[in-house]
C-alpha positions, -999 to +999 in steps of 0.1 A: -028+461-425-034+424-416-015+425-381-038+456-374-069+435-385-057+404-366-038+418-335-064+404-314-049+372-323-013+383-313-007+371-279+022+391-258+045+371-236+030+391-207-007+374-219+010+341-221+022+341-188-011+356-176-028+327-192-003+303-180-014+313-139-052+310-151-047+278-161-027+265-132-056+279-107-080+257-130-058+227-126-059+234-087-097+235-089-100+201-110-080+187-087-097+196-054-129+175-039-146+209-034-141+228-066-142+200-090-179+197-098-179+235-108-142+232-126-143+238-163-109+217-165-116+184-153-082+170-144-096+134-147-073+105-125-067+079-150-059+050-125-022+047-142+003+049-112+035+042-132+055+047-167+067+014-179+093+001-157+109-022-185+097-055-172+064-057-190+060-085-216+033-105-230+011-103-257-016-075-261-038-058-283-049-022-284-080-001-297-076+031-309-111+050-310-109+092-309-097+105-343-104+104-380-103+067-381-100+036-357-069+015-355-062-020-342-030-031-331-013-061-318+017-058-297+040-079-284+068-072-259+093-096-253+123-098-233+157-116-249+187-096-243+165-061-240+128-056-240+120-053-276+082-044-291+067-056-322+038-044-336+011-050-365-017-030-368-048-026-391-067+006-399-107+007-399-128+033-414-154+049-391-177+062-413-199+097-403-234+075-399-219+056-373-204+082-356-236+103-356-256+072-347-267+053-320-241+037-293-251+002-299-242+007-337-210+023-329-194-006-307-210-033-327-191-017-352-157-017-334-164-055-322-164-061-359-136-045-369-117-067-337-133-098-347-118-092-384-086-080-368-085-115-344-093-135-377-065-119-396-040-125-367-052-162-364-060-154-325-096-159-319-091-188-298-071-164-275-081-146-249-056-116-250-055-086-224-071-056-244-060-020-239-088+010-250-075+038-262-105+057-259-100+100-264-128+113-251-132+129-215-140+097-193-148+093-153-130+061-139-130+050-107-107+020-120-081+012-146-109-011-165-139+015-167-145+048-185-174+066-179-180+092-210-186+127-199-195+140-232-187+137-270-159+160-283-142+164-318-164+147-346-187+122-325-220+123-315-235+085-312-266+085-288-267+067-255-232+065-247-225+094-224-231+090-189-222+052-199-191+028-190-177+025-225-158-011-216-193-023-204-208-013-239-181-031-259-180-060-237-217-061-243-209-060-285-185-085-279-206-109-260-235-106-285-212-117-314-203-149-293-173-158-316-142-145-297-134-132-263-115-104-249-102-092-217-103-054-216-079-047-187-076-008-193-093+024-209-065+047-219-069+083-230-049+088-261-030+118-242-021+089-215-010+061-240+011+087-260+030+095-224+034+057-221+045+051-255+074+078-249+081+064-215+086+030-228+117+048-245+126+074-218+122+066-183+119+106-175+085+112-197+057+125-173+040+146-197+015+134-225+004+161-251-016+157-279-023+183-307-041+170-339-077+166-348-084+175-308-060+187-284-051+176-243-025+168-220-019+145-192+009+142-167+019+125-137+009+143-104+013+137-068-016+113-053-016+139-021-030+166-043-054+144-060-086+147-038-106+127-059-088+096-050-082+077-019-047+077-007-017+099-007+010+076-018+031+079-052+018+095-083-011+090-105-013+102-144-041+129-147-060+136-178-066+173-178-092+174-205-076+210-213-097+214-243-126+228-221-103+252-205-123+284-211-159+268-209-167+287-179-157+323-194-125+324-181-107+332-219-134+355-229-112+382-230-085+366-258-114+350-278-120+371-309-152+369-333-138+345-353-137+319-322-172+328-313-182+320-348-169+288-350-181+278-316-217+288-329-215+266-359-200+236-339-216+202-327-213+213-288-217+252-286-200+266-255-183+234-253-141+228-257-131+265-263-099+263-258-096+234-284-114+257-308-090+281-308-058+255-307-067+222-327-067+211-361-101+205-366-112+241-365-079+259-375-085+257-412-121+266-405-107+298-386-085+309-417-118+304-439-139+328-416-110+353-414-107+355-452-141+359-460-147+388-435-113+403-454-129+401-492-161+413-476-144+444-470-123+444-496-088+437-485-085+405-503-093+391-539-104+426-551-137+417-528-147+387-549-165+361-526-175+327-543-196+297-531-166+276-524-153+301-499-185+303-482-187+267-479-180+254-442-149+231-442-136+238-476-106+252-462-089+223-444-061+223-418-037+211-440-041+234-465-025+260-437+004+234-432+009+236-471+006+273-474+031+277-445+060+255-462+089+281-462+099+275-502+067+262-521+041+280-496+033+306-523+027+286-546+003+260-528-013+291-520-022+298-552-034+263-563-058+262-533-070+296-534-077+290-576-096+259-564-118+282-545-125+303-575-109+336-561-085+343-586-059+354-563-031+381-569+005+376-556-002+402-527-033+380-521-012+350-515+014+365-494-015+380-471-033+346-471+002+334-461+007+355-432-035+349-416-023+314-418+007+320-400-010+343-370-037+315-365-012+287-365+009+308-343-017+316-318-022+282-314+014+269-303+013+301-283-016+291-261-001+258-258+028+266-248+013+285-218-014+255-209+021+232-212+042+254-192+014+254-162+020+218-161+059+220-162+058+242-131+035+222-115+058+194-117+086+213-107+073+226-073+057+190-067+096+180-067+107+206-049+136+216-076+152+246-090+154+232-124+130+206-139+146+180-162+117+164-181+103+144-211+070+154-229+055+129-253+038+145-280+015+132-309-010+145-331-014+156-369-007+192-365+023+189-345+036+165-369+023+175-403+027+214-397+061+229-412+066+253-385+044+244-354+065+222-334+097+244-335+074+275-324+059+254-295+093+247-284+106+281-287+078+298-270+077+270-240+115+275-233+111+315-230+076+309-207+093+284-184+134+291-186+140+270-156+132+239-172+152+217-199+125+201-214+128+171-242+100+168-266+097+136-277+073+123-311+053+094-304+062+070-333+039+046-328+011+068-317-012+061-285-015+023-293+020+010-280+013+031-247-023+015-242-002-017-247+018-008-220-007+004-197-027-033-205+010-048-196+017-030-161-023-039-156-014-078-165+016-078-145+004-065-113-031-087-113-009-115-123+013-106-094-017-099-071-028-137-078+000-152-070+008-132-039-026-144-028-021-175-034+009-178-014-010-156+016-039-179+016-019-204+039-017-180+064-055-179+062-072-200+086-106-212+085-128-217+115-127-254+111-085-251+113-088-230+140-110-257+161-083-282+152-059-261+168-080-257+198-088-297+201-049-304+197-044-279+224-066-295+248-051-328+242-018-317+244-024-301+278-041-332+291-011-353+280+012-332+300-013-333+332-012-372+335+016-392+350+021-417+325+023-393+298+036-363+312+075-376+306+067-377+267+043-346+266+056-317+246+035-292+267+046-296+301+020-282+323+042-275+353+028-271+386+036-238+402+026-242+437+007-212+438-026-225+453-044-194+454-047-159+439-049-128+466-076-122+488-070-084+496-058-093+529-022-095+519+001-069+540+039-061+546+068-051+529+083-076+503+114-078+480+111-093+446+139-104+424+129-105+385+157-121+361+145-130+329+166-113+302+193-091+297+185-067+327+182-079+362+152-059+386+155-055+423+121-040+438+108-032+470+068-034+470+048-022+501+012-040+500-012-022+525-044-039+532-076-026+543-102-004+528-081+015+503-055-013+491-023+005+481+006-015+465+042+013+466+070-002+444+106+013+444+131-006+419+164-004+404+176-022+372+210-037+369+229-051+338+240-086+335+275-080+316+278-112+288+307-128+307+282-133+336+251-147+317+278-173+302+305-176+331+300-201+360+269-202+383+285-191+409+294-160+395+263-152+380+245-156+418+274-139+433+267-107+409+226-108+416+234-109+453+258-076+449+229-058+430+206-067+458+230-057+484+236-023+465+198-017+465+191-027+499+220+003+510+201+024+481+167+020+501+185+018+536+171-014+545+197-039+551+188-049+586+153-060+583+150-103+567+122-093+543+106-120+526+116-123+487+097-134+456+121-149+428+109-141+393+126-166+370+113-165+334+130-198+325+117-232+326+117-249+358+104-282+376+089-271+409+087-293+439+074-266+460+068-229+460+104-221+473+120-248+452+124-247+413+148-270+395+163-252+363+154-273+335+174-256+311+186-221+302+167-202+273+176-166+255+211-166+259+221-175+291+248-203+296+261-200+333+274-234+342+263-256+369+230-243+372+206-269+347+194-294+371+200-273+402+175-256+426+179-219+415+165-209+453+195-229+469+219-212+443+203-180+456+203-186+495+239-199+491+250-169+473+236-148+503+254-169+526+285-164+509+280-126+514+274-125+550+260-093+548+225-096+550+197-124+554+166-128+532+136-150+534+130-167+502+096-177+502+088-183+465+099-186+428+079-173+402+072-179+364+065-142+348+032-156+336+022-163+371+033-130+382+012-119+354-020-135+367-013-126+404-009-090+395-040-088+377-064-110+403-052-086+428-072-058+410-098-090+394-107-118+418-120-133+385-086-134+369-077-166+371-056-169+339-021-155+328-011-151+294+022-134+277+028-125+244+058-109+240+092-117+229+080-155+235+044-167+246+033-188+277+001-192+296-008-203+332-040-209+346-058-226+379-064-259+375-081-285+399-058-302+424-073-337+411-064-330+377-027-325+387-015-358+387+024-348+392+014-335+427-002-354+455-037-345+470-072-339+456-082-308+475-081-270+458-066-257+429-027-251+421-016-228+393+000-247+360+024-229+341+016-247+307+048-236+289+027-239+256+052-229+237+063-261+230+029-273+214+035-286+183+067-300+191+057-336+182+046-324+147+008-319+156+010-283+141+027-297+106-005-298+088-009-256+089+031-249+091+044-229+059+076-231+044+084-200+060+076-214+094+099-244+086+130-218+074+124-198+106+127-230+128+157-242+108+179-213+112+167-209+149+192-216+180+170-242+191+157-257+162+127-282+161+117-267+197+089-240+208+073-244+175+038-228+185+057-197+201+077-194+167+039-188+153+029-163+173+055-147+193+076-115+191+108-125+184+099-147+154+070-127+135+095-104+119+112-134+110+086-150+091+077-114+071+115-115+064+117-145+046+082-142+028+095-111+012+130-125+002+105-153-017+083-127-033+117-105-041+131-136-058+098-140-076+100-104-089+071-089-067+089-072-048+120-042-048+122-049-087+140-084-079+170-071-059+174-088-026+194-060-007+221-071+017+193-059+047+174-086+037+198-110+041+203-100+074+183-125+099+161-108+129+164-073+110+128-072+106+120-062+146+087-068+153+086-035+166+086-027+128+055-052+120+034-029+145+044+004+129+039-009+093+007-022+104-004+010+120+012+038+094-002+054+065+019+037+033+045+069+030+053+064+063+057+026+058+083+036+030+104+055+054+106+025+076+117+005+050+139+030+039+158+031+073+158-010+068+180-001+037+149-012+011+140+010-013+107+006-019+080+021-045+043+025-034+034-007-048+064-025-026+049-005+008+013-022-002+027-057-003+048-056+026+017-042+047-005-069+034+022-094+043+027-082+079-008-081+081-015-119+072+014-128+093+006-112+129-036-120+121-028-158+119-006-153+152-032-137+169-057-163+156-034-189+168-030-178+200-068-170+205-075-208+197-047-217+224-065-195+249-100-210+240-086-246+250-075-229+283-109-212+290-133-244+276-110-269+302-115-246+328-154-244+323-154-281+320-134-283+351-162-266+371-194-283+356-206-248+342-227-243+311-212-207+311-182-192+324-171-160+333-131-154+338-104-124+336-075-132+318-043-114+329-021-105+298+012-087+296+037-086+266+052-063+241+031-079+212-003-078+231+000-040+240+020-026+212+004-040+181-027-023+164-047-055+156-030-083+177-052-079+207-083-073+188-081-104+165-070-125+195-100-114+216-125-124+186-111-158+179-115-167+214-152-159+215-153-175+181-144-207+194-153-206+230-188-194+227-197-205+263-170-185+282-173-148+286-137-138+285-122-105+299-087-092+292-070-075+315-035-056+308-011-064+338+008-033+347+040-046+358+035-083+368+066-099+368+077-074+400+044-065+417+033-104+407+061-119+423+057-097+458+019-107+455+028-142+454+053-140+484+024-122+504+002-149+497+027-174+505+033-156+537-003-154+546-007-192+541+024-202+559+014-183+586-021-198+586-007-233+586+015-224+620 
């Protein structure tokens, strides 16, 4: 009879699966930017991005406001052998008049209780981090704010909805003035529960509350959360599922009793799902059913008493008592007798049955919404079977004799492909709030230390002006006869006395030697109205045994390659003029004579240092007796870059390379070049600026990381400026910082992998990629390097790369500012317009380097208008152009 009477409360599995699908749709709407404003299920981002990882430690306070009472805890997390948690707590009453009074009074009450607690704990003088469990729907844009959307359950304090509860509480604490608290996190109680359980079980990724109210949270993929920037990692979402159905989506399963409860509530039309499920309403639901049945003569022989008609007289704890398997019927008799209805034995059985139907419906409904969350997690992970843990709390779940078992059973039936462990939260949500606070505290402390370390890489305008001034002084020293010997910035004359004027014409050969590859080019330059440059080239490898053999072997190999190229192009007969790009430090005595000062970049061929490389090349050609060439010029690659760009833009009088290494050249007045006779005109000077700072003049801005990179390099103490700005070393600086950060526990969970110990693993191309890409791709790059990184790790790595490359660009800009200002002063100009020809992988490929460098030059040399022109094949075309200019000037002299 009762079953027939309450058939609307008995939900078939088919209906439950349908509700599960509806809730999944509601979740999707709540997560989407377009549908969230109108969605009933708000799916609020909590800014909690991970469950505890076991490294949390410290002394914290947790406040817990939201249920029938208000709790304050002190949570001490320590690390002796393993993580241990000590908790002490006090429970404070929140009187009805305060719950329904003004917001100011409510928060004054909370602040007063907190003061009392700190007094008892004797910690009023300490500023401990506080986690605030606030069990109402809040919008958050960061962890330490919570804007109350709407009160639920028994609360209705005025002036709080739409306000930030952290600010309200802070204001109340300030007003007292007898203690200080640092509120680091506002946590919903579901999140607190998930975190509490997550502390014991790392697999916990759902928090569930079935008590006075009901709600759930779970870890969602950031890529699905439209309302928060970024696609990286996960964030806990507070579903606020109590409001499921507020848009009418549950009308077909709500009964007349549900509607009646809603009409008599503090918040009609709101939290409709919660009103069908949670402890605040369950006893009342049963009472309404009993009243109606009695009125129809189905119970108590139609007796209706004033007690039975009084709202709130039949409580949820009575439902729990009546459903106990052994003494349930006795309890029913006791409770009903108190209501004055003189129950018969049959009445008691009937009432027990009503209780069972109402509480079972609740468990079934929760199982279907929970099932939707579990399916979402399974799909997110792309696994066939989901293994996960649900942390649960709440008086109904804990106290009701059958509730938990029924919930587990229905859940497993509705989502058969999941292995779900239900973990009861022992210490409520307080410990969880402390955990969230501990994580926040750990992160903020870590950020502070990271910022402190990286501050050394942030150069002020004053520091950069100093670098410019010192570069200028070092350049002067290199140009002057009496200081040239001891100068570190060598300012080598190149005997290139003019840039192309467009009349260059003819066919030229160019050689390019500077790395592991060697190129031979044929460059056809045509002057006239439509100037053209046509190039053919072939690349040859230089085996390591040749790089490190005798000088004769090296130059014989070079000549063999030239011979092959001349055959390949069919030009063996002609005696072509040749330009030789030789990217090693050379002391030139004329355009076609360059004495090698020292090999760099892995070359070690004997009997070359101190010799004229043009002579060595000519001798090699003689030995072969196959062809003859006219070696006109030996050229540094920086000068080649300047010449290539000058051919396009006559205003180009500076060459800059920022690639594996770094160097610059520029057109200097002959009168300033004391190492070469003659006062007239100009000559290109190869600064060899990489050695700037080798005399210690940059020591005040070098960091411990720069020193480490220098100490372990092949040429310790040399090329210090280059080591702070060029591609070969930036990755090393980053690697050294990452090792330090890992040792200090900021990165990779403190584990230094073998990869990270490997020198030069962090190629500069990785820097360029890391700074260009989204975090997900950064993780992929770190993965390739064998570094298992979390989302937080990727952010830190990206920050480090940015700091190092930014400083490099600024230092390079400061050097360039010194060069352009020197040219301006040389020429006695108020304002200089000039172009710099640039080449090099770092400059070309890095996403921000060029922009930052340009800006620095602008800031430090405001009277110069500097244009940067990217060189297309400087070392080949440039060598041919220098040769062409050389031929032109030679012909003019003759």
